[in-house]
SERO-4910 file (N, C-alpha, C, O; in steps of 0.05 Angstrom, whole numbers):
BEGIN
 pado doro    nc1    nc2    nc3   cac1   cac2   cac3    cc1    cc2    cc3    oc1    oc2    oc3
  Met    A    770   -240  -1150    744   -253  -1144    722   -236  -1156    721   -211  -1151
  Asn    A    704   -248  -1172    683   -232  -1185    661   -226  -1165    661   -236  -1142
  Ser    A    641   -209  -1173    621   -200  -1154    603   -223  -1145    595   -223  -1121
  His    A    597   -243  -1162    581   -266  -1154    596   -282  -1133    584   -290  -1113
  Ser    A    622   -287  -1138    638   -302  -1119    640   -288  -1092    639   -300  -1071
  Ser    A    642   -261  -1093    644   -245  -1068    618   -248  -1052    619   -251  -1028
  Thr    A    595   -246  -1066    570   -249  -1052    566   -276  -1041    557   -280  -1018
  Gln    A    573   -297  -1056    571   -324  -1047    588   -328  -1022    580   -341  -1003
  Ala    A    613   -317  -1023    631   -320  -1000    619   -307   -975    622   -317   -953
  Ala    A    605   -285   -979    592   -271   -956    571   -289   -943    566   -286   -918
  Tyr    A    558   -306   -958    537   -323   -947    548   -350   -938    534   -365   -924
  Asp    A    573   -358   -945    583   -384   -939    585   -389   -909    583   -412   -901
  His    A    589   -368   -893    593   -373   -865    566   -375   -850    566   -381   -826
  Phe    A    544   -371   -864    517   -373   -851    509   -402   -847    507   -417   -867
  Thr    A    505   -410   -822    492   -436   -817    462   -431   -820    453   -408   -817
  Pro    A    446   -451   -826    417   -447   -828    405   -432   -804    389   -414   -808
  Pro    A    411   -440   -778    399   -425   -756    407   -396   -755    391   -379   -749
  Leu    A    433   -390   -762    442   -362   -762    428   -347   -784    419   -324   -780
  Tyr    A    426   -359   -807    412   -346   -830    383   -339   -822    374   -317   -827
  Asp    A    369   -359   -811    341   -354   -804    338   -332   -783    320   -316   -784
  Arg    A    357   -332   -764    356   -312   -743    360   -284   -754    346   -265   -747
  Leu    A    381   -281   -771    386   -254   -782    364   -245   -801    357   -222   -802
  His    A    353   -264   -817    332   -257   -835    307   -248   -820    294   -229   -828
  Ala    A    301   -262   -798    277   -254   -782    282   -226   -770    263   -211   -768
  Arg    A    306   -220   -762    312   -194   -751    309   -172   -772    297   -151   -767
  Phe    A    319   -178   -797    316   -159   -819    286   -153   -825    278   -130   -828
  Leu    A    270   -175   -826    241   -171   -831    228   -155   -809    211   -138   -814
  Arg    A    236   -160   -784    224   -145   -762    231   -115   -763    215    -98   -757
  Leu    A    256   -109   -771    265    -81   -771    256    -66   -796    248    -43   -794
  Ser    A    256    -79   -819    253    -64   -844    236    -78   -866    221    -64   -880
  Gly    A    239   -104   -869    228   -117   -893    202   -131   -889    192   -143   -909
  Gly    A    190   -130   -866    166   -145   -861    142   -139   -878    128   -157   -887
  Glu    A    137   -113   -883    114   -105   -899    117   -115   -928     98   -125   -940
  Gly    A    141   -113   -939    146   -123   -966    142   -153   -968    130   -163   -987
  Gln    A    152   -167   -948    149   -196   -947    119   -204   -946    111   -222   -961
  Ser    A    104   -191   -929     75   -197   -927     61   -191   -953     43   -205   -962
  Ala    A     68   -168   -966     55   -160   -991     59   -180  -1013     40   -188  -1026
  Ile    A     84   -189  -1017     90   -207  -1039     78   -235  -1033     68   -248  -1051
  Glu    A     80   -244  -1008     69   -270  -1002     38   -270  -1006     27   -290  -1015
  Gly    A     25   -248   -998     -4   -247  -1003    -11   -248  -1032    -30   -262  -1040
  Ala    A      3   -233  -1049     -2   -233  -1077      3   -260  -1090    -12   -269  -1107
  Val    A     25   -272  -1082     32   -298  -1093     12   -320  -1085      5   -337  -1101
  Thr    A      4   -320  -1060    -14   -340  -1050    -40   -339  -1066    -52   -361  -1071
  Ala    A    -49   -316  -1074    -74   -314  -1090    -71   -327  -1118    -91   -334  -1130
  Leu    A    -46   -331  -1127    -42   -343  -1153    -40   -374  -1153    -42   -387  -1173
  Leu    A    -36   -385  -1129    -30   -414  -1127    -52   -432  -1137    -76   -427  -1132
  Arg    A    -44   -452  -1153    -63   -473  -1163    -48   -500  -1161    -24   -501  -1163
  Pro    A    -63   -522  -1158    -50   -548  -1158    -34   -553  -1183    -44   -547  -1205
  Gly    A    -10   -564  -1180      6   -571  -1203     23   -548  -1214     38   -552  -1233
  Met    A     20   -524  -1203     36   -501  -1214     66   -507  -1211     75   -517  -1191
  Arg    A     80   -500  -1232    109   -502  -1231    121   -476  -1222    118   -455  -1234
  Ile    A    135   -477  -1199    144   -453  -1185    174   -456  -1180    184   -477  -1171
  Leu    A    189   -435  -1185    217   -433  -1177    219   -412  -1155    210   -390  -1158
  Asp    A    232   -420  -1133    239   -401  -1112    270   -397  -1113    285   -414  -1103
  Ala    A    278   -376  -1126    307   -371  -1130    318   -355  -1106    306   -335  -1097
  Gly    A    340   -364  -1095    350   -353  -1070    333   -361  -1047    325   -345  -1030
  Cys    A    327   -387  -1046    307   -398  -1027    316   -398   -998    299   -401   -980
  Gly    A    342   -395   -993    352   -397   -966    346   -424   -954    353   -445   -966
  Thr    A    334   -425   -930    328   -450   -917    301   -461   -924    292   -482   -913
  Gly    A    287   -448   -943    261   -459   -953    237   -450   -937    216   -463   -939
  Arg    A    239   -428   -922    216   -419   -906    192   -411   -923    170   -417   -916
  Leu    A    197   -397   -945    175   -389   -963    162   -414   -975    138   -416   -976
  Ala    A    179   -433   -984    168   -457   -996    150   -472   -977    129   -482   -984
  Arg    A    158   -473   -952    141   -486   -931    114   -473   -929     93   -487   -928
  Arg    A    114   -446   -929     88   -432   -926     70   -437   -951     46   -440   -949
  Leu    A     83   -436   -975     67   -440   -999     56   -469  -1000     33   -473  -1009
  Leu    A     72   -488   -992     63   -516   -993     42   -521   -972     25   -539   -976
  Glu    A     42   -507   -950     21   -509   -931     -6   -500   -942    -27   -511   -936
  Thr    A     -5   -479   -959    -29   -468   -972    -38   -486   -994    -62   -491   -997
  Glu    A    -20   -496  -1011    -26   -513  -1034     -5   -535  -1035     16   -532  -1046
  Pro    A    -12   -559  -1024      8   -581  -1022     16   -592  -1049     36   -606  -1052
  Gln    A      0   -588  -1070      5   -600  -1096     20   -582  -1115     15   -582  -1139
  Leu    A     38   -566  -1105     55   -550  -1122     79   -566  -1132     89   -583  -1118
  Asp    A     88   -559  -1156    112   -571  -1168    134   -551  -1164    138   -533  -1181
  Met    A    149   -553  -1142    167   -532  -1134    196   -539  -1138    205   -562  -1134
  Thr    A    212   -520  -1147    241   -522  -1149    253   -500  -1133    245   -476  -1135
  Leu    A    272   -507  -1116    286   -488  -1099    315   -485  -1109    328   -505  -1115
  Leu    A    324   -460  -1110    351   -455  -1120    365   -436  -1100    354   -416  -1091
  Asp    A    391   -442  -1094    406   -425  -1077    436   -429  -1084    444   -449  -1094
  Cys    A    452   -408  -1077    481   -410  -1082    495   -421  -1058    520   -425  -1059
  Ser    A    481   -427  -1036    493   -439  -1012    484   -467  -1008    460   -472  -1002
  Pro    A    502   -487  -1011    494   -515  -1007    484   -520   -978    465   -535   -974
  Lys    A    496   -506   -959    487   -509   -931    458   -501   -927    443   -515   -914
  Leu    A    451   -478   -938    423   -469   -935    404   -487   -951    382   -492   -941
  Leu    A    413   -495   -974    395   -512   -991    389   -538   -977    367   -548   -980
  Arg    A    409   -549   -963    404   -575   -950    384   -573   -928    372   -593   -919
  Ala    A    379   -549   -918    359   -546   -896    331   -551   -905    312   -554   -889
  Ser    A    326   -553   -932    300   -559   -943    296   -588   -951    277   -595   -965
  Cys    A    315   -605   -942    314   -633   -952    289   -649   -944    283   -669   -955
  Asp    A    275   -639   -924    250   -653   -916    226   -645   -934    205   -658   -931
  Leu    A    230   -626   -952    207   -617   -968    206   -633   -995    227   -641  -1005
  Pro    A    182   -637  -1005    179   -652  -1031    183   -633  -1055    164   -627  -1069
  Val    A    208   -625  -1058    215   -605  -1079    241   -614  -1093    255   -632  -1083
  Arg    A    246   -602  -1116    273   -605  -1128    291   -583  -1116    282   -561  -1110
  Arg    A    316   -590  -1113    336   -571  -1103    358   -568  -1123    369   -588  -1133
  Leu    A    365   -543  -1129    387   -537  -1148    406   -517  -1135    398   -497  -1124
  Tyr    A    432   -524  -1137    453   -505  -1130    459   -489  -1155    465   -501  -1176
  Gly    A    458   -462  -1153    462   -448  -1178    465   -418  -1175    462   -407  -1153
  Asp    A    471   -405  -1197    475   -376  -1199    452   -363  -1213    444   -371  -1236
  Leu    A    440   -344  -1200    416   -331  -1211    421   -317  -1238    403   -313  -1254
  Thr    A    446   -309  -1243    453   -295  -1268    456   -314  -1291    459   -305  -1314
  Asn    A    456   -340  -1286    461   -360  -1308    446   -386  -1300    459   -405  -1293
  Leu    A    420   -385  -1303    404   -408  -1293    405   -431  -1313    399   -428  -1337
  Ala    A    412   -454  -1303    412   -478  -1320    385   -491  -1321    380   -513  -1312
  Leu    A    366   -475  -1331    338   -483  -1332    326   -476  -1360    335   -457  -1372
  Pro    A    306   -491  -1369    296   -486  -1396    279   -461  -1398    268   -451  -1379
  Asp    A    278   -451  -1423    261   -428  -1428    231   -434  -1423    223   -457  -1427
  Arg    A    216   -414  -1415    187   -415  -1414    177   -440  -1398    158   -453  -1407
  His    A    189   -446  -1376    183   -471  -1362    165   -467  -1338    147   -483  -1333
  Phe    A    168   -445  -1323    154   -442  -1298    129   -424  -1300    128   -405  -1316
  Asp    A    109   -431  -1285     85   -414  -1283     90   -390  -1265     78   -369  -1269
  Leu    A    108   -393  -1246    113   -372  -1227    143   -374  -1218    151   -395  -1209
  Thr    A    157   -352  -1221    185   -351  -1212    187   -329  -1190    177   -307  -1194
  Leu    A    200   -336  -1168    201   -318  -1145    231   -313  -1139    247   -331  -1139
  Ala    A    237   -288  -1133    264   -280  -1124    260   -259  -1102    258   -235  -1108
  Leu    A    260   -268  -1078    256   -250  -1055    282   -246  -1041    295   -264  -1031
  Trp    A    290   -220  -1039    315   -212  -1026    340   -226  -1038    358   -234  -1024
  Val    A    340   -229  -1065    363   -242  -1077    374   -228  -1102    398   -229  -1106
  Val    A    358   -215  -1118    369   -202  -1142    390   -181  -1135    409   -177  -1149
  Glu    A    385   -167  -1112    404   -147  -1104    430   -159  -1093    450   -145  -1090
  Ala    A    430   -185  -1087    454   -199  -1077    468   -214  -1099    489   -226  -1094
  Ser    A    458   -213  -1124    470   -227  -1146    492   -209  -1158    493   -185  -1153
  Gly    A    510   -221  -1173    531   -205  -1185    521   -185  -1205    534   -165  -1210
  Asp    A    498   -191  -1218    487   -173  -1239    457   -174  -1237    444   -191  -1249
  Pro    A    445   -155  -1221    416   -156  -1217    399   -155  -1242    380   -170  -1244
  Leu    A    407   -139  -1261    390   -137  -1286    392   -162  -1302    372   -171  -1314
  Arg    A    415   -174  -1303    418   -200  -1317    401   -222  -1302    389   -238  -1315
  Ser    A    400   -220  -1276    384   -239  -1261    354   -237  -1267    340   -257  -1270
  Ile    A    345   -212  -1270    317   -207  -1277    311   -218  -1305    290   -230  -1310
  His    A    330   -214  -1324    326   -225  -1351    324   -255  -1350    307   -266  -1364
  Glu    A    340   -268  -1334    340   -297  -1332    313   -307  -1320    302   -327  -1329
  Leu    A    303   -293  -1300    277   -301  -1289    254   -299  -1309    237   -316  -1310
  Leu    A    254   -278  -1325    234   -276  -1346    238   -297  -1368    218   -308  -1378
  Arg    A    263   -304  -1374    268   -324  -1395    256   -351  -1388    245   -364  -1405
  Ile    A    257   -359  -1363    248   -385  -1355    218   -386  -1347    208   -407  -1340
  Thr    A    205   -363  -1349    176   -361  -1342    160   -363  -1368    167   -351  -1388
  Arg    A    139   -379  -1367    122   -383  -1391    106   -358  -1396    100   -343  -1378
  Pro    A     98   -354  -1422     80   -332  -1428     54   -334  -1412     42   -356  -1410
  Gly    A     46   -313  -1400     22   -313  -1382     29   -319  -1354     12   -316  -1336
  Gly    A     53   -329  -1348     62   -334  -1321     71   -308  -1307     70   -287  -1319
  His    A     79   -311  -1282     86   -288  -1266    114   -290  -1254    124   -311  -1249
  Val    A    125   -266  -1249    150   -264  -1235    145   -246  -1211    135   -224  -1213
  Gly    A    153   -256  -1187    150   -240  -1163    177   -232  -1152    195   -249  -1148
  Leu    A    181   -206  -1148    207   -196  -1139    203   -180  -1113    184   -165  -1110
  Leu    A    222   -183  -1095    223   -167  -1071    252   -161  -1066    269   -179  -1063
  Phe    A    259   -135  -1065    288   -129  -1064    292   -103  -1048    274    -86  -1045
  Cys    A    316   -100  -1037    324    -76  -1023    325    -53  -1043    337    -55  -1064
  Ala    A    312    -30  -1036    311     -7  -1054    310     18  -1038    299     19  -1016
  Arg    A    320     39  -1050    317     66  -1037    289     76  -1044    282     78  -1068
  Thr    A    274     83  -1024    247     93  -1029    242    119  -1013    257    126   -996
  Glu    A    220    132  -1020    213    157  -1007    204    153   -979    203    172   -963
  Thr    A    198    128   -971    189    123   -944    211    113   -925    206    107   -902
  Ser    A    236    111   -935    258    102   -919    263    121   -895    262    146   -899
  Asp    A    269    110   -872    274    127   -848    302    121   -838    318    108   -851
  Met    A    308    130   -813    335    127   -802    343     98   -799    365     90   -806
  Ile    A    325     81   -789    331     53   -786    336     40   -813    354     24   -815
  Asp    A    320     48   -833    324     37   -859    352     43   -870    365     26   -883
  Arg    A    361     68   -865    388     75   -875    410     60   -860    431     54   -871
  Ile    A    405     55   -834    425     39   -819    426     10   -830    447     -1   -833
  Val    A    402     -1   -836    401    -28   -848    415    -28   -875    430    -46   -881
  Glu    A    411     -7   -891    424     -6   -917    454     -6   -914    468    -20   -929
  Arg    A    464     10   -896    493     11   -892    504    -17   -882    525    -25   -891
  Ala    A    489    -30   -865    498    -56   -855    499    -77   -878    518    -93   -880
  Val    A    478    -76   -895    478    -95   -918    501    -91   -936    514   -110   -945
  Ile    A    508    -66   -942    530    -59   -960    557    -67   -947    574    -79   -961
  Leu    A    560    -60   -922    586    -66   -909    591    -96   -906    614   -105   -908
  Lys    A    570   -112   -902    573   -141   -900    577   -154   -927    583   -178   -928
  Gly    A    572   -140   -948    576   -151   -975    554   -170   -983    558   -188   -999
  Thr    A    530   -167   -970    508   -186   -976    488   -174   -996    466   -186  -1000
  Gly    A    494   -152  -1008    476   -141  -1028    480   -111  -1033    499    -99  -1023
  Gln    A    462   -100  -1048    462    -71  -1054    433    -62  -1055    415    -78  -1056
  Phe    A    430    -36  -1055    403    -24  -1057    398    -16  -1086    413      0  -1097
  Leu    A    376    -26  -1098    371    -22  -1126    352      2  -1131    338     11  -1113
  Gln    A    353     12  -1155    335     33  -1164    310     19  -1176    313      4  -1195
  Thr    A    287     24  -1165    263     10  -1174    257     15  -1204    249     -4  -1218
  Asp    A    262     39  -1213    256     45  -1241    273     28  -1260    264     19  -1281
  Ala    A    299     23  -1252    316      6  -1269    306    -22  -1269    308    -36  -1290
  Val    A    296    -32  -1247    285    -59  -1246    260    -61  -1264    257    -81  -1279
  Val    A    243    -42  -1262    219    -41  -1279    226    -40  -1309    214    -54  -1325
  Asp    A    245    -24  -1315    254    -22  -1343    264    -49  -1353    259    -57  -1376
  Glu    A    279    -63  -1337    290    -89  -1345    267   -110  -1348    268   -127  -1366
  Leu    A    248   -109  -1330    225   -127  -1333    211   -123  -1360    204   -142  -1373
  Val    A    206    -98  -1367    193    -92  -1392    210   -101  -1416    200   -113  -1435
  Ala    A    236    -95  -1414    254   -103  -1436    256   -133  -1439    262   -143  -1461
  Ser    A    252   -148  -1417    254   -177  -1418    227   -191  -1424    226   -216  -1425
  Gly    A    206   -175  -1428    181   -188  -1437    157   -185  -1419    136   -196  -1425
  Ala    A    159   -171  -1396    136   -167  -1379    117   -147  -1392    125   -126  -1402
  Asp    A     91   -154  -1392     71   -135  -1403     52   -123  -1382     37   -105  -1388
  Gln    A     54   -133  -1357     39   -121  -1335     57   -122  -1311     68   -143  -1304
  Ile    A     60   -100  -1297     76    -98  -1273     61    -84  -1251     52    -61  -1255
  Arg    A     57    -97  -1229     43    -85  -1207     61    -81  -1183     74   -100  -1174
  Arg    A     62    -56  -1174     78    -50  -1150     61    -53  -1125     40    -41  -1123
  Leu    A     69    -70  -1107     53    -76  -1083     59    -56  -1061     82    -48  -1058
  Ala    A     39    -49  -1046     42    -28  -1026     59    -39  -1002     52    -60   -991
  Cys    A     80    -25   -996     96    -32   -972    113     -8   -965    122      6   -983
  Arg    A    119     -4   -940    137     17   -931    164      6   -926    168    -19   -927
  Gly    A    183     23   -921    210     14   -915    228     13   -940    220     22   -961
  Pro    A    252      3   -936    272      4   -958    270    -20   -977    289    -35   -981
  Ala    A    246    -24   -988    241    -47  -1004    221    -41  -1025    203    -24  -1022
  Thr    A    223    -56  -1047    202    -55  -1068    193    -83  -1074    209   -101  -1077
  Ala    A    167    -86  -1075    155   -112  -1082    140   -109  -1108    123    -91  -1111
  Leu    A    146   -126  -1128    134   -125  -1154    123   -152  -1163    136   -172  -1157
  Leu    A    101   -152  -1176     90   -176  -1188     86   -170  -1218     69   -153  -1225
  Ala    A    100   -184  -1235    100   -179  -1263     89   -203  -1278     94   -226  -1271
  Arg    A     74   -197  -1299     63   -218  -1317     79   -219  -1343     84   -197  -1355
  Lys    A     87   -242  -1352    102   -244  -1377     83   -245  -1400     63   -259  -1400
  Gly    A     88   -229  -1420     71   -228  -1444     75   -251  -1462     92   -269  -1457
  Ala    A     59   -252  -1483     60   -275  -1502     86   -275  -1518     90   -292  -1535
***
């Protein structure tokens, strides 16, 4: 079984209510500041008609919040779990079942691509980042939020890291390696958003 299949299998047993409960617990313990930081930065970019991809959308909670702010978004949701993807069936969005490392989407298509808590759970995080930049138009943005080892990590953060690794739901990335891949894939501006805990939030602009 390859790494993508292993990660997918780890998520297959999640029902939408269980996924939402565990995700809320993770945000409460460790990831809340990063989530707030990236959502705030992304919300400031929203415009009517923007083409947005939410990769690793889960049950669509982020999409719901963005659509509440700007109802006229052209949103596509992607996830590797059909069960979680179906939980967003009430939303006016496109839904795609797919692999973040090999997106069946056209080049330079989206104004904004988002991958929150998912690149570290893909089989190849750097390849996933390259794919996100590929499908983003020049001048568009990529928003990333991922588990990372940081200087502000504490005892609870280390316990969370061990739990994530043991459950097979992801890995902790090196922020510098992610930034290097963003630059190599075409980002010309990268902003690191302030947040504590075992997470890094980045907003990158794709160059011409």
